[in-house]
N, C-alpha and C positions, 0 to 999 in steps of 0.2 A: 379664644381663638374669634378671627375673623371667620363666617362661615364662605362656602364655596359656591357660587353660583353658574347658571351656565349661559356663558356668553350670543346673545342671538344671532352676531355674525357669523363669530368662527366655531359655535358649538360646543366649544370645550368649557371645561368648569374652570373659573376666574374666583381670584377672590373678591369679594363685594367691594366696591370703594366706602374709602371711611368718610363720616360724616363732613369732615372739611374737604373745600373741592380740590381740584385738583391740580389750578391754576396758584391755590394760595400758597402762602408759605405754614407749614406747619410747626407751632411756636413752642413744641415743651423742649425743652434743651438739657433739664435734670430732672430727674423723679427719684424721691425715697420712698421705700416702705416701709411702714412701722404696725407691726400685728399689735393689738389690742388683748387684753384678755377678754373682751366681752363679743370675742369673733367679728369685730370688723379690722377690717387693714385699709391703714390710711394711707393713702396716694397722696406726698406732696408734690409739687410741681413749680416752675420754674422757666422762664424765657431767658434768653441770652440778651447782653445789651453790650456788647463791648469784652471787656474784661472783666463784666460783673453780671449778675442774674438779678432778674429782677420779678417780683409776682405779674400772673400773667390777668388784662385786663378782662371785664366780666363777660366780653363775648367770646372772647376765648378760652375763658375758663368753662362757661356752660357748653362751647361745642365740644369742648374735650370731654365733661362729664355726658353728654349724649352718645360720645363717640366709647367710653368706657360703658358705656349702659347697654347699649345696642349690641356690643362686639365683644366683650372682654369680661363683662361682669356675669357669672353661669348660676345656675339656680341654686339658692341655698347661700350664695355669697353675699357680703356687703360690701361694697368699696366705697369709702369716703373720698371725693378727690376736693381736695384745697391747695391754694394757694395765699403763700401771705406774704408779707411786707419780710425781710432779708432778716437775719440773723449778723451779727458784727463780732470781726474779729480786730484785738489789737495785738501788739507785743510792745515789750520792750526788752532788744535783745544786747547785748556786747558778742561781739565775733570777732575773734583772733584771725587774722587775715595775711597772706603772704603778696604782698602788692607787686612782687618782682612778674607771678604769675602770668601779666597781661590784658587781665579781663577788666576791657574798657567799662567806666561808670559800673564799680561793684557794689554801689548800694540800691540802683535800679535794677541791676540783675538779680540779687538777692531778692528781694524786693518783686520782681516779676514770680520769682521760682515759686514765694510765698503764693502770692496769689493763684497761681498754677494747681499748686498743691489743695488750695481752697477750689479750685472749680472741679478737680477730680476727688470728691468727697464720695466716702463711703454712700454704698447704696441703702443702706440703715441709716444716714444722716447723721453718722459719729464723724467727726473730724480729728483726727487723732497727733498728735503732739509728733511722735515718730514718723509721719509721713511728711509734716513739716519739717524738720528735723533731718530729713534725708532728703529733701529738697534741696535744702540750703547746702545742707554740704557737698552736693554735684558739683553745685557753683564752683570754676577754679580758682582756687586759692584761698577758701574756706578751709580752715583749719580747729576750729572748734568753735563751738558755741555756747554764751550760759546767756540765762534770761528766762523771758515771764513771757506766757499766752493767756490773753483772759477775751472773755466773749460775752456776748447777751443776744439774748434774744429782741425781736421789737418792741415789746412792752416794756422792756426790764431800762431802769436809767441808768443803774450800776452794772459795769463789768464784773464777773465773775471769773478767778485764776481756774486754771485748767492745767492736771501735772498728764495723764494719761490720756485723755480723751475727751472733746466736748459733743457731748450731743444737743443736733440745732433742733431747734422747736420747728423752724419752716421750712428743713428739710434741704437748706442752702447754707452758704456765708459768703460775703462780702468782707471784704476789709475794711477798717472804718475811713472816712473820708474827712475826718478831723487828724490832720498832719500830726499832731501834736499829742496823739493815742498812739503813733509808730516812732518809735523811739528804736534808733540803730544805733550802734556805735561801733567803727571799724577801728581797732586795734593792731598796729601791726605785730607781726613774730618776734621776738626779741630770743 
């Protein structure tokens, strides 16, 4: 909790200012909490950069760590704050599509739906396949999805396929920037 202090002008109890200046933009766009068995709470954070997330720079990370230490870390707790490079997701999908539904540029619309699902990852850092497929099926014209999803953390050289969910290492995930990793084939409904 942020402690209450007495405002010297109004004499009212107000919340103390966080360590980031009031004119500064607060960079945290996504936070994931993962508890470990050793009593640590790992708080993984990232900032937004357009349609993707990225790790905080050292000054932003230190300011946030200071804020957590001063205002949020209770006695007897241990919160470890970190910000790492993104996990990366790729896919190979075949989508049955009704082109008469009037969706302009369906491939881009579906890719945007997938990006949005990745941005709305669970607070526990899990990317669920069901959430991805629900986002795709909400695009007008999508009739069915068959395919694979794969992901890797920032240190891995190879993708791993996932069925139910993928547990991120960094706490957030972006789509691969290599278009060869993002295969989508739209087939007409017959």
